[in-house]
C-alpha positions in Angstrom: -75.9 103.2 -40.7 -79.5 103.0 -39.2 -78.9 98.8 -38.6 -75.7 99.8 -36.1 -77.2 102.4 -34.1 -80.2 100.4 -33.5 -78.3 97.2 -32.9 -76.1 98.9 -30.5 -78.6 100.6 -28.8 -80.8 97.6 -28.4 -77.2 95.7 -26.7 -77.0 98.4 -24.2 -80.9 98.1 -23.2 -80.3 94.0 -23.5 -77.2 94.5 -21.0 -78.9 97.3 -18.9 -81.7 94.4 -18.9 -79.4 92.0 -17.5 -78.0 93.7 -15.1 -81.2 95.1 -13.4 -82.8 91.3 -13.5 -79.1 89.9 -11.7 -79.7 92.9 -8.8 -83.2 92.4 -8.0 -83.5 88.6 -8.7 -86.6 87.3 -7.1 -86.8 84.7 -4.3 -88.7 82.3 -5.9 -87.3 80.0 -8.0 -90.7 79.7 -10.4 -90.9 83.3 -10.8 -86.8 84.0 -11.3 -87.4 80.9 -14.3 -90.5 82.0 -15.7 -88.7 86.3 -16.0 -86.0 84.7 -17.4 -87.6 82.7 -19.9 -90.1 85.4 -21.0 -87.6 88.5 -21.4 -85.7 86.7 -24.5 -88.5 84.7 -26.1 -90.2 88.4 -26.0 -86.8 89.7 -27.8 -86.9 87.2 -30.1 -90.3 87.3 -31.4 -90.2 90.9 -32.0 -86.1 91.8 -33.1 -85.7 88.7 -34.8 -82.4 89.3 -37.6 -82.1 85.6 -39.1 -85.5 83.9 -40.1 -87.1 81.1 -42.4 -89.4 83.3 -43.7 -87.3 86.5 -44.4 -89.5 89.9 -44.9 -88.6 92.2 -47.0 -87.7 95.4 -45.6 -89.0 99.3 -46.5 -87.7 102.3 -45.4 -90.6 102.5 -43.4 -89.7 99.8 -41.0 -85.8 101.1 -40.7 -86.6 105.0 -40.2 -90.4 106.3 -40.6 -89.8 109.9 -41.1 -87.0 109.4 -43.8 -87.7 111.7 -46.7 -85.2 113.0 -49.5 -82.0 112.6 -50.2 -82.0 110.5 -46.4 -84.9 108.0 -47.9 -82.9 107.6 -51.1 -79.5 106.5 -49.3 -81.4 104.2 -47.0 -83.2 102.4 -49.9 -80.5 101.9 -51.9 -78.7 100.2 -48.9 -81.7 97.8 -48.4 -81.6 97.1 -51.8 -77.7 96.1 -51.1 -76.4 99.2 -53.2 -74.3 101.7 -52.5 -75.7 104.9 -53.7 -73.0 107.5 -52.6 -70.2 105.3 -54.9 -70.9 107.6 -57.9 -69.7 110.9 -56.0 -65.8 109.5 -56.9 -65.0 109.3 -60.2 -62.2 106.7 -61.1 -59.5 107.0 -63.7 -57.7 109.8 -66.1 -59.4 113.4 -66.6 -61.4 113.1 -70.2 -60.4 114.9 -73.2 -62.0 115.7 -76.3 -60.0 112.4 -77.9 -61.0 110.0 -75.3 -63.9 111.7 -72.8 -63.8 110.3 -68.9 -67.3 108.5 -68.4 -69.0 109.6 -65.2 -71.8 107.8 -63.3 -75.0 109.8 -63.3 -78.2 109.6 -61.5 -80.1 110.8 -64.5 -80.7 109.0 -67.7 -79.6 111.4 -70.3 -76.5 112.7 -71.0 -75.1 115.7 -69.7 -72.3 117.6 -71.4 -70.1 120.2 -69.0 -66.5 122.3 -69.6 -64.8 123.2 -66.8 -62.9 126.0 -68.4 -61.0 126.5 -71.8 -59.2 124.8 -74.1 -57.1 121.9 -72.7 -58.4 122.5 -69.4 
């Protein structure tokens, strides 16, 4: 989620910067070529997505103030996991003979009963 927001903001800023630089192009050709070269180098140095030496991202790199459930979601997304997939159990309703297995955050077994016999 944060990657989409950040990348869309960066694209909008780059577009605005390109439009601004086209409108206010300097008269001297050496200054024009120097300014056009320095901006993409700056962007590639600081906003490179693919590099030969990939550094593992941390939650602090994406959102430094994330806490609680938001932080857990970001950590899972950076690890390539979908933390919210456990919210949607699939399969038939469980019975005493064939109970439904539901994924959990906890390492212990939690058993619950929503009603009386058969319900």
